[in-house]
N, C-alpha and C positions, 0 to 999 in steps of 0.2 A: 504494500500500500504506500502510495507516495505521501510525503509529508506536505501538509497544506502550507502554502507560502502566501505572504501578503500579495495583493494584486500587483502593485508596482514592481515588486521583485520578479514575479513570474512573467510579467509582460516583457521585462527587459532582459530576461535570462533565456534568450532564444537558443543558446548552445545546449542547455539542458533539455529544452523542449525538443530540439532536433534529435538528440540521442534517444529520448523516449519514443518519438514517432518512428524513427528508424528501427528501434527494437520491436515496436508493435507491428510494423510492416513485415518484419521477418517472422514474428511469433505473435499471433492474434491474442493470446492470453495476456500479453503485456499491455494491451489496450486498456486494461483495468486501471493502470497508473494514470493514463491520460484522462479517463473518465473521472477518477477521484480528483484530479487536478483542476478540471474545468467544469465539473458538474454545477457547483454553486453559481458560477457566473452565467452559465447558460440557463439554469433554472430561473435566476433573477431576471435575466433578459426576457425570457418568455413570460414570466408572471407579470411583468409590467405591461405587457401587451395583450394578455388573455385574462379575463376576469375569473373564470371558473378554475378552481384548483385541480380538479380531475383532468380537465383539458390541458392545463399547464404541465401536469405530470406526464400525460400522454405525449404531448408535443416534445417535451424534453427527452423522453425515452426515444421518440422517433428520430430526433436529431442525432443522438449517439448511435442509434442503430444504423442510420444512413452514413454517419462518419466511419463507423467500423466497416460497413460494406464497401465504402469507396476509399478506404485508407490508402490503397495502392495507387490511386490517382492523385493523391496529394503531393504537390511539389513545392519546394521552397522557392518563393519568388519575391522575397523581401518582406512579405506580410507575415505576421505571427500566426501560429496555428489557431489561436482564438478567433481571429478574423474569419477563417474558413468555417469554424463552427458557428459563428454568429451569422454568416451568410446562409448556412444550411437552416438555422433556426428561423431566419427571416423568411426564407422561401416556404418553410413548413407552415408558418403562421399565415402567410399570404394564401397558400393553397387551402388551408382550413377556412379562411374567410370567404374565398370564392365558392367553396363547396357549401358553406352555410347559406350564402346568398342564393345559390341555385335551389337549395332545398326550401328556402322561404318562398321562392317564386312558385314552386311546385305545390306546396301545401296551401289549400284554400283557407281563407280566414274563417273563424268559427261562425260568423254571421252567414257566410256563403254556404256553409255546411248545413245550417238550420234551414236556409231557404231551399237547398237541394232536397232535404228531407220532406219539407212541406210540399214541394213540387211533385215529388214521387208519390206522396199520399194523395194529392189531387189527381194525378194520373191514374192511380189505382182505383180511386172512386169513380172516375170517368169511365174506365174500362168496365167496372162492375155495372154501372148504369147502362152501358151499351149492351152488355150481355143480357140485361133484363128487358130489353126491347123485344117486341114481337119479332119472330124469326125473319120475316121478309125485310122489315126495317133494319134489323141488326145486320143482316147480310149486306144490304146496300150501303149502310154507313161504314162497315168494315172494309168493303171492297173500295169504296170511294176514298176514304181518308187514311186507312192503314195501308192498303195495297196500292193506293193512288191510281186507280183505274178511271178511265173516262166514263161518262154516262153511256156512251155508245158501247164500250167494252162490257159494261155491267149488263146492259140490256141484252146483248148477245149471249152472255154467259148464263143469264137467268131465263132467257126465252121470253122477255117482256119488251114492251115498247119503251122508247126513250122517255116518253111522257109519264108512263107508269113508274119508271125508275126515279124520275125527278119527284114525282108525288110521294113515293116511299121515302126518299131522302128527306124531303120537306117534313113529312110527318114524324120521321125518326128524330130529326133535329129539334122540332117543336116539342116532342115528347121529352127529350133530354133537357131543353130549356125549362120546361115546366118542373121537372124533377129538381133541377139545380136551384131554381128560384123558389120552389115550394118547401125548401128546408130539408130535403132528403139527401143533401150532399153539400 
């Protein structure tokens, strides 16, 4: 386990960091020393940007998981190892924010959900009322509005005149209006 060092000392002591990183690149079990050394800083960085403690812990874990997975790709370019970890943390936080924004767009607001439920109940009531119509009226209403057939197509299918189909449709709709207005729905 690495000895915890003050922030200023560890940021300025890149030679020690470099040795720890090279050791971890050769032997993954040595990554634990880097984890111990940088955990507090990465956790603090994430916690200042994420309100929920569980999310902070998850993101911090994800940062170190990604760092371990990509340790072979890390190269010294004049920036400290901490900067690389902070970049991973920043990207993880941004990815989380984008994902949450997409999820919020997908989820309907609660008012919308209630309206959807009411609409479904209204439709169920209307279907029930249509089923209660006399058979000829019910068949014409279903063919006209559910199957979206023309008056001519319905007349041909039922062996009736177009006038008779129009009359059945009119009576069926009047019957439904009366039921809706009469307190039966």
